[in-house]
N, C-alpha and C positions, 0 to 999 in steps of 0.2 A: 898405714897401720901403725907406724911408729908414732906419728903425731897424735893419732887417736889414743894410743896407749899412754902417751905422756899426759894428754888431757884427762884420761880416766884416773891416773894415779893422783891427780890433784884432788879428786873427790874424796878419796879415803881408801883404806886398805881392803874394804869389802868388795870382792870382785863381782858379786851378784848386783850390788848397788851400782857399781861402775857400768856393768852391762845394761842395767835398766836405764841409767842416765843416758848412755850412748843411744839406745833405741829411742828414748823420749826426745833427745835433741834432734835426731834425724826426722822423727815424726813432726816436730815443730817446724823444721826447715822445709819439709815437704808441704806442710799446710801453708807456709808463707809463699812458697813457689806457686802452689795451686791458687792462692788468692791473687797473686800478682798476675798470673796468666789469665784466669777466668774473669777477674774484675777489671784490673787496670788495662791490660792488653785487649780484653774483650770489649771494653767500652770504646777503645780507639777503633777496633775493627768494625763496630756497628755503624761507624760513620761512612764506611765505604758503600758503594752502590751494589755490590754483589754479596752473596751470602757464603762464598767459598771460605773466606777467612773466619767467619763465625763458626762454620761447621768444623774447620780445622782446629780451632781453639777448643771446641767441644770434644773433639777426639783426643787431643794430646794432654789436656790438663790432668785428667785422672791417671793415665799411665805414668806421668812424671811424678805425681804425688806418691803413687804406689812404689815407684822405683826408689825414692828416698827412704820409704819405710823398709823395703827389702834390704837396701844397703845397710841401714841401721841395724836390722836384725842379724845380718851376716857379720858385721863388725862386733856386735854384742856376743855372738856365738864364739867368735875367735877369742874374745876377751875372757870368756868363761874358762878357757883352758881345758876343755873336755878332751877325752882321748881322741885319737886320730879318726877312728871309724865314725863315731857319732858326729864329730865336727864335719867330716866329709859328707855324710848323708844329709845333715841339716843344711849345709851351704849348697849342696847340689839341688835339694828340693827348692830352696829359695831361688836359685838361678833358673830352675825349670819354671817356676811360677812367673818370674820376670820374662822369660822367653815367650810363654803363652800370652802374657799380657801384651807385649809389644808385637807379637805376631798378629793378634786380633786387631790391634790399633793400626798397624801398617796395612793390613788387609782392608780395613775400612777406609783408610786414606787412599789406597789405590782405587777403590770403588768410587770414592768422592771425586778424585781427579778425572777418571774416565767419564763419570756422569757430567761433570762440569764442562769437559771438552765436547761432549755430545750436545750439550745445550748451546754452547757458544760457537761451535763450528758448523758450517754448512758445506764444507768442502769435501774432498775425496776421502778423508778419513772416516767421516760419518757414512757416506754413501756406500763405501766399499766393505765395511765391516772390519777395517783395520783396528778400530778402537777395541773391538771384541778380542782380536788377536793380542793386542797389547795387554789387555786386562788378564787374559788367560796366561800369558807369559809371566806377568808380574805375580800371579798366584803361584805358579810353579816355582819361580825363584824364591818367593817367601817360604814356601814349604821346604825347599832344599836348604835354605839358610837356617830355618828353625831346626831341622833335623841335625844339621852340622853343629850348631851351637849346643844342642842337647847332648850330642856325643862328647863335645868338649867339656860340658858341665859334669858329665859322669865319667870323664877320663877314659873314654872308649877310643881305641886306635882306629882312625878313619882311613888309614892307608889302604887296607885290604878292601874296604867298602868302595873306595874310589876306583880302585883297579877293577873290581867286579862290575861297577857301573859303566866303566869305559868299555869293557868287553861286551856287555849287554847292549850298550848304545851302538857299538860298531855292528853287531849282528842285526839289530833292528834297522839300522840305516841301509844295509844290504837288502833286507827283506821288504822294506817299504820304499824302495828306490823310486818307483813311479809316483808314489804319493808325495814323497819329499820333493820330487821334481816339479809336480803341480803346485805344491805349497810355495816353493821359492819363486816359481813363475808368477803365482798369484800375488805375492808380495811385490815383485817387480812391476806387475801391471798396476797395482794399487798406487805405488809410489810414482811411476812414470805417467800414469793416467792417459793412455792413448784414447780412451773412451770413458764415458760415464753412463750411469743408468739413464735410459731414455734416448740414447743415441742410436742412430740407424747405421749399422756397420755391415761390411761385406768382407768375408775371409777369402784367402787364397783357394781354399777347398770348395768354395761356392756357397757356403752358408751365408745367409743375409737375413737381417731382421732387426728388431728393436731390442736393445739390451734391457732385460728385466731384472737381472740380479748379477752382481759381481761378488763371487765368493773367493775363499782362499784356495779351494781346490778346482773350481770350474766357473765358467761364465754361462749364463742362460740367455738364449735369444728367442724371441717370439716372432715367427715368420708371418707373412701376409695371409697364410692359410690357418692362422691361429694354432700353429703347432709349436710347442716349446722344444728347443734343441739345447742340450747340455754339452758344452764343448770343454774338455779339460784345458786348464790354463797352460799346461806344458805345450799343447799344440798351438794355442794362440800366441804364446811367447815366441815361437819359432816361425810364425806366419806373418805375411804382410797384411796389414789391416787397413781397409778403406773406410774411414769414418765420414760419412756423408753429412753428419750433423756437426762436424768439427769446424775449425776456423773461427773467425771473429764472430760469426753468428750462425744460427741454425738454418738460415735460408739456403735453398737449393735451386739450381738453374736446370730447367728442363729444355730439351731440344726436340722440336717437331719438324721433321723433314717432309717436303712436298715438292712434286715436280709438275710443271705446266708445259703445255705444248709450245713448240717453237712458233713465233709469231704473236704470242700473247703480249699484252701491254704490261711491261715490267713494273712501271710506276703504280699501275692500278693493283697489281698483285701485292706489291709491298704495302701499299696503304690498306688494302683489305685485310691482310694478315695482322698488321699492327692494330687495326680496329677490333678484330676478333679477340686478340689477347687483352686489349684494354677493356672490352666489355665484359670479360669474364671476372666475376667477383673475387676469385681466389688467386688471380695473377697479380702480384704486387706492383704497385705503381713506382716504387723506388727500390731497386733500379728499374727503370722503365723497360718494357718489352721492346725488342728490336728484331728486325728481319735482315738476313744476309743472303745475297745471291752467291751461292757457293761455286757452282761450276756449270759448264755446258755438258749435259749428259748425252748418252747415245740417242735418246728419243725425247728428252725433256730438258727444260731449264730448271735446275735444281736450286730450291730456296730452303732456308732453315729459319724457323721461328724460335727465338730465344726468349724465355720468360722466367722470372723468379717466383718461387712458391715458398710458403712459410715452413713447411715440413717435408723432408725427403720421403716420408712414408706415403704421402699423397701423390707421388710422382705418376704412378700407373693410372690412377683414376683421372687425374687432370689431363694427361696426355690423351686418354680416350675421349674426354669431353672436347678437347681442342680439335682432335681429328674429325669428330662428328660435325662440329661447327664449321670447320674449314670446308668439308665436303659439301655441306648444304649451301654455304655462301658461294662456292665456286659454281654450283648448279644455277643459283639465282643470277649470278653475274655472267653466265655463259663462258666461264673459263674452263678450258678442256684440261683434264688430267690424263695424260697419255699413258699407255701401257705397252709393253713390248709386243711386237707383231712380227711374224715370220711368213714370208711367201714361199710356197713350195712349187717348184717348176718340175713337171714330169717330162723328161726328154724322150723316154721310150716307154712303150706299153708292152706288157707281156703278151706273147702270141698264144692264142688258144689252140690247143692241139685237137 
């Protein structure tokens, strides 16, 4: 203010002329800044491969120009030497206009950043809805900052308001305890990423299915019966999750157990089971299917056919098809599948009276 006043006194004794010159100088500086940003910097930004910087320049060049204009008008108002009340009202109105301008600009900037992240990212932020949460949080923060600076511009004491907001926030936190628990658990799930959309998971409580939606409050599963289950994230966050689609790939290994009678040709059984798996079109060749002789059972030699499939969700159907193929092949080869039998010996008969 002192430097501006010294500059204004060089113009002449007329304070109205001084105020007009101050406003005109800042208008000119704003025009120069606007030209540098929109033309010079904008020309450099157009050489990049993305349009984020172009949109950013389009957003900020006008608020910067208007800020210089408002600063010039505020300094000119002070130079006029008006009474305290008109000066206060005029400067507060100018500050309010500046706050509205920058609130709109920063809101558009937040939308631009979220949109750019959504386009360029294919990871857990996009799939989980975390970007939506970030966008909403930014909106709330901008609104709070705008209200705070409006209070400062009009010299309103914010201490009582902050105290009231703290009490209200504490009451709401107690009232929405379960909702907040699910919210924080949802953020933890999104950041930790124990599963993603499309994975086949099993919970401790027995729910299992394909993840169709990961929200901030709950996760939705689609079971094999085409029934959608909504599980609160607070429950999932405290449960052990089996993700059958996790790991290096989505491949899943199925196990088909079968028993043959004692005296059967072991090598023939192994070759037959491996051939059945290899002939099935949905059993993967890499890793190759294998057969293991597990144990000597009470009435059978127990084998296990191990094969890899592309998706865990097909496990039940493919096990059914392999069981059918094994049963038919054993009948053709004359391999007996034993079953438990019990002999009942009657030592005494009841006497008829």
